[in-house]
C-alpha positions in Angstrom: 96.4 98.2 85.1 99.4 99.2 82.6 102.5 98.4 83.3 104.1 101.3 83.8 100.7 102.8 85.5 101.9 100.3 89.0 105.0 100.5 88.3 104.7 104.0 89.3 102.0 104.0 91.9 104.7 101.1 93.8 107.2 103.6 93.1 105.6 106.2 94.6 104.1 104.5 97.4 107.9 102.8 98.1 109.3 106.6 98.7 106.7 106.9 101.5 107.8 103.9 103.2 104.2 102.6 103.6 105.0 98.5 102.0 108.3 96.7 101.7 108.8 95.3 97.9 107.5 91.7 98.6 105.0 92.9 100.0 103.5 94.7 97.3 105.1 92.5 95.1 102.1 90.3 96.5 99.7 92.9 96.0 96.7 93.4 93.3 96.1 95.4 91.1 93.5 96.4 92.8 94.9 96.9 96.0 97.6 99.1 94.4 94.8 101.5 93.3 94.0 101.9 96.8 97.0 102.2 98.6 97.8 105.1 96.2 94.3 106.7 96.4 94.3 106.1 100.3 98.5 108.1 100.6 97.9 110.3 97.3 94.7 111.0 96.3 93.1 114.7 97.7 89.8 114.6 98.8 87.0 117.4 99.6 86.9 116.4 102.9 90.3 116.9 103.5 89.7 120.4 103.2 86.8 120.2 105.6 
């Protein structure tokens, strides 16, 4: 993941107050992508 993409996802997760900066700095790129997907990506199943 690019630095810009990571920073953007981290900023959005921090804004939701799900994690603090220390926790985010220790996460790997796949972890950040997972949590961003979990909290921000809509699924077709969300609307059923």
